[in-house]
N, C-alpha and C positions, 0 to 999 in steps of 0.2 A: 841342405835341402830346404826348400821354402814350402811351407804348408799353406793350404788355403782352407780357412774355417769361416763359415758364415760370410763367404765372399771377400774376406780380408786376409791379406798375407802377413804372417808373423815370421820373421826371419831369425832373429838372434837376441841374445842377452849381450849387452855392451858394458864393458867395465874398463878400468884403468889401473895398471899395476906395473911398477918398475922392478918388482921382485918375481921370482918364480912362484907362480900361484897354482901349479899343477895339482897339489894336494890340498888346496883350500876347500872349505865346505861349499863355497859357491860352485867351483868347478865340479866337484863330486856330485852335487845335487843337479847340476845341468846334465851330467852324464846319466844320472839315475832317471831323470825325467825326459831324457832324449831331447834336450834343448840345445840349439846351436849357440856357441859362445865365442865372443871375440874380445881380445884385449887390445885397446888402441895404442898402448905404449909400446914403443919398439926400441927404447933405449933407457939408460939410467937417468936421463935428463928430466928433472922435475922441479921447476922454479917455484911453484906455488899450486894450491888446489884450483886456482882460477885457470890453470893450464888445461884442466879437464875440458873446459868449455871451448877452448881453441881447437883441441883435438876432435871433440865431438862435432863442432860446427863444420869443420872442413871435411869430416867423414860423411856427414849427412847431406852435404851440398849436392853430391852427385848420386845419392841413393834413391831408388824408386820409392814411391810413397807407401811404405810398409809400417806395420806396427813394430816398434822396438821397445825394449825395456832396458833402462840404464840403471846400473847398480854400483855400489862400492865393491871392492874386491875381496876384503878379508873379514868383514863382519856382517855378511849376508848369507842366507841359505834359502833355498826354494823347496817347497813341499807339494806343489801341484803341477799338473801337466800343462802343456801349451794350450790345449782346448779350454781348460778351466780358467786359466789366466786371461785369455782373450774374452771369454764369456763375461767374466767379472768386469773387465774394462769396458766392454761395449754396453753393459747395463748402466754405466755411469753417464752415458750420453755426452761425452766431451771429447776434445781433441788431445788433451794431455791430462793425466791424473798423477798428481804428486803425493808422495807419502806425507802424512800429517803427524806432528809431534807436539808435546806439551811445553817444550822449551823454545824460547825465542833466541836463536843463534843468529846474530846479525853483526858482522864485522865492520861496523862503521859507527864509532862512538858519537860523532856529530849528528848523525841521522837516526840513531837507534830509538830514542824516545818518541820522535815524530812518527816513525813507521810502526812502532808498537801501538800507538793510538789510531793509526790509519788502518791497521789490520782488520779484516772482516771478523766479526765476533765468533763465528763458528757455532757449533752445536754442543760442544763438550770441551774437555780440557785439551784435546788434540786440536789446537787452534792454528798452529804454525807449520809452514812448509819445511819439509826435510828433503834434502837433495840426494840422500843415499839410495833411494829407490824411486823411480818414476817410470811411467809408460805412456806411449802416445804414438801418433802418426809421425813418421820421420820428418815430413815436410812441415808439419805444425810445430814440432820442436825446433826445427831449423828457423822458422819464421819468428818463433818466440825468442830465441837467442838473438836473432838479428834485431828485433825490436829492443831488446835489453841493451845491446851494444850501442844502438843509436841513441837511446835515452841517456846513456851514461858516457857518451862520447868515447867509446872504445873502438879503435880501429881493428877490425877482424882480419885484416890482411897481413899483419905482422905479429910475431910472438911478443915483441917488446911491449905492446899495449896490455898484455896480460900479466906481466911481471909484478906489477903493483897490486894485482887483484888476488888477495890472500885466500879468498873463499868463494867457491862456486855457489854455495848455498846463499851467501849474501846477495849476489847478483840475481839469482833465480827468485829469491824471496822478494826482493825489491821490485823486480820486473812484474811479478805476479800481482803485487799491490798496485803498481803504477798503471798496468793495463786495465785492472778492474776500475780504478779511479777515473781513468780516461773515458770509460764507456766503450772501449774497443771490444767488439764482439766477433771480430774476424777469427780470433783464436779463443776457443772455449777451454779454459784451464780450471781444474778443480782440485781440491784437497780431499784425500781419502779419510774424512773425519771419523768414520766408523771402523776404520782399519779392516775393511772387508777384503782388500787385496794385499795391503802392505801393513804388517805389524812393525811398529817402531817404538823403542823404549826411551827415546829422547825426552828428558824432563820427567821421567817416571821411574827413577831409581832412588833408593833411600836405604838407610840403615834401619830405620824404624817406621812402620806404617801407621802414620796418623791419618785421621779422616780428611779427605779432600772436600773443601767447602765450595770452591769455585775454581775456574781456570786461572783467574787472577791470583787467588791465594796460592794455588799450586805452583804457579810460576815463581812467586816470591819465596815460597818455601824451598823450592829446588835451588834457587840462587843463593839464598842465605845459608842453607846447609853446605853447599859446595864451597862457599867462601870461608865459612868457619872451619870446615874440615881441612882446607888448605892451610889456614893459619895455624892449626894445631898439628900440621904435618901428618895427618892421618890419610892413608891411601884410600881413594874412592872406589878402587877396584872391587872391594868387598860389598859394595852396595847391593841390595836386593832389587830385582826387577819386579815392578808392580804390573798388574793387569794381565800379564801374559802367562800362559801355562800350557802344558801338553796333557791331553787326557790319556787314559790307560792304553788306548789304541794308537797313540803317537800323533794324534791330530792336534795341531796348534790352535789355541783358542784365546781370544781376548775376552776375559771374564767381565770386563766393564761394559763393552759394547755388545757382548754376546754374538761375536762374529768369528769366522774361521778363516783367518788370513792365509794367503798362499805363499808369501815371502816374509821372512823375519829379518829385521835390521836392528842391531844393537850398537848404536853409535859410540865410537871411542873405545870399544872393548879390545880391538886388535887381536893380540895373541891370547887374550883371555876369552875370546868369543866361544870357542868350543867348550871350555870349562863352564861358561855361563849357560850354554844350551844343555849341558849334562845336568846342571843343577835344576833348571826348569823342568826337565824330563823326569827327574827323580823326586821333585816336589820337596827337596830338602834345602835348608839354608846353610850357609857357611857358619861354622861355630866360631864365636868370638871369645877372646880372652876376657876375664873379668874386668880388667882395666879398660880394654877397648870398648866393651859393652857399656860400661859406666860412662866413659867419655862421650861415646857416640849418642847415648840416650840423652845426656845433658845437652849436647850440641843440637841434636834434632829437636828437643823440647824448646830450646831457646829460639831456634829457627822457625818452629811452628808458631809460637806466640807472636814473634816478629812479623811473620807472614800474614797473620790474621789482622793485626793493626794496620799494616801497610795496605792490605787489600781494602780496608775500610776507608782509609784517609788519603790514599794515593789518587791522583787525578785519573790515572789509567784504570 
């Protein structure tokens, strides 16, 4: 069923999964909120995350100009109705609204430093595009993808061109910056800096909550902590999610921006997603062993001090 709200049609939630997602939080929440849902994967074939863009582009090509919401499959949940989601999107006065996160995930080492400096400054530590949730007019998203393919010399007519593209987020993030830099105003794309529609925990997970000084310092802290934890072989799955919580009525809240997002995305949690949501709803943290608590506090303290110095002396 296609709904018409404020004169704009909103048809479906679009996702990608090679696995049976029937019991996923995303599907259950779509059913609860009476949202139409479609999975564009029809086989087990999945060469890379860039394949998402091939599937999406070819799907949108013949679609009427409707509002569509694209999400990841297993680490996303929806808490609002179609009408609320559309209202929030229309209030942004743009063609495409991407989720915003605090981490700069950019799968191109040769260009990463350049695009980090090129990125718009934003208004808070949610400075960077996250591709796990975004919404827009179907033809605007199609044209945005087409522009990205042309800028990066990717042939959209064959799957082969997408095999080397490891990350959809990389291409979307790069295209977002490139179009802003070019002064192209044919497609108005924005980031949801206040997380009014999309809550995203990217770059805002940690074992110990030290004060955030700036978006720059936060990025360096997140990177340093992640790197040190990996070296010490400590699983990052027990990290606490910052900024997000549920109030006693079950309403999702971003306590930093004081907004009430409609969707939540916890990047990289996978099978731990539902466990993380339960922890957020109970307002309880995972208990750590004495050894893990000591090690993680030491690592996080070292990462925090390092991030302060890097944020002062780094050119970015």
